N, C-alpha and C positions, 0 to 999 in steps of 0.2 A: 312241872307244865311252867314252873316261872322263867326259866332256861331257855324253853322255845319260843314263849313272847320276846325274850331280850334279843333271842337271836332273828325270828321275825321282823323285830322294832330295827337291828343293823339293817337287816338285809332292803330295809324300806327307807332306810337312810341315807344306804348308798344309792341305791337308785334315784331318791331322789337329787342327790347330788351328780350323778352323773347326767340325769337330765337338765338341771341348771345348767351345768358346766356346757351341754352340745344347745342348750338352746340360749346361750350368752347373757344369762341374768345379769351379770353384772354391768350390763350396758342398762341405763333406764329408757323406758318407753320415750318417742319422740325428742330428743335428746341429739344433735347433730357431734359428732367427734370428730377431730384430726389426727391422721398419721402424724406421729411421734419417734420415727423409726418402726423398732417392729409392736410398739404402743399404740393405742389411742386414748386421746384428753380431750374429754368434754369442754365446748365451749359454752360458755355462759351465754345466758340467755337474757336477751335485751327488751324493752320493749318500744315499737315504732307508734310514735302519735302522726295524727296524720293531717290535714288540712292544706290553705289557701284559699284564694279565688279564683286569677287566673290561670293561675298553676297550682293542683293541689300532690302534693309531694308527702312522704314517708318521709319521717327526721328522726333519727337515732340521739340523744345527748351525748356531748365530745365530740371534737373533731377529729380523733383520731381512734381507735379500738385498741383496748389493752393489750390482746393477745396479737403478738404480731408474727409471722414465716417470714420464712425466707426466702427470696426470690429466685424466681430461676428454676426452679424444682418442680416435677410432676406431684400436683397433690392427691388425696385419698381422702376423704371424706365419711364418716358410719353413719347408719341411723337405723333401727330397730324398733320394732315392733308396731310398726307404721305403713300407709302407704307410701312411698319414698318419692312417686311422681307429684306429691305434693308439694315438698319442700322445694323450690326454686332460689338460682344463685341470682344474687345481682350486685353491680357494680356503683358503688354509693358517693357522691361526692364531699369533701371535705370542705365545710364553709364554718368558717372565725369555729364557733364553740358545738356546731352540730355534725351530723352525717345527713346529706337526703337521697332520696333516689324518689325523682319526678312518677307521678302514677300516671295524670294525665292533664293536657292542658286547655281549657275554658275559650273558645272563641266568643266572646259576648253578641259581638256586630253580625254574626252568623247562627248564633243559637245552638252551638254545639259545642261537645266536647272532643277530643282524639286523645284515645288512652296509647298511653305513650308506654305505661310498666314492661309489656311483655317484651320493648325494644331496649327496655335493660336490663334483659335476662340473659345470663349466658349460659349458654348450653354445655352439660352435662350429662355421663353416660351412666349408666343405672346397672349394677348388677347382683345378684343375688350372693350372699357371702356367707360364713357360717350360723347355725341358728336361724333367727329370724330375722335376720339383720342384712344389708345392703349397702352396698359401697358408692359412693356418686363422685365419680370425678370427672372434674371441668375437661370439657373437649378442647382447648386449649390452655397453655401455659399462663400464668396469674401475674400479669406485671404490678410493678409498685400500684398500691392503691391501697381504697377502703372497701372493704364486701361482706355480703350476708346474707346467710339461706333463712328463707322467711317459709312457713309454710303458707299457702292460698287460705284466703278467708282466717287469716290469721293477724295479731298485732306482733307476733311474735320472731324476734328475729334473731341469729345467732352470728353475732359478727368478728371479724378477724381485719388484719391490716396483711399486707405482703411489702418487706423491704422496709426501709428507713423511711421516718417521715421530717418533714422539718414543720419548727414548729409554725404554727399559725400565724399571721397578720394579727394585731390588734388593732381592732378601727373606733 
């Protein structure tokens, strides 16, 4: 009987491994990956702090992202196990030692706020990929600059830069 148990266990293990490969189990849920040739590599997650008075903005420490991608090339990103439409791509401004994206502008004289975050959003196409993964492709080439994917209603950002950057001026 023990031989039958071993064979049954091996069949179950083989079935589990085949399922894990078919669902891209090597990708973490909710992490954004970028294409690097035929492979995908994870983008480090950073925290966006929010604040401000007349201009309410999101800020990430450091003037430039550590991850630099070559400019002039189409980019494909990947996210797995989550609703891909929640992941928005934004262009950030590099200022001194932070990267910022404006969320809203408040005018106290007229007592209102204008939400500008959607204006900072760059359009991406979403396509189903193998397993439970999705390809996120910017609809236009990304020029030099600082960018980040951020899920809606989250303080997480997956930051990267495109092209070379000039060191920030110290003031």
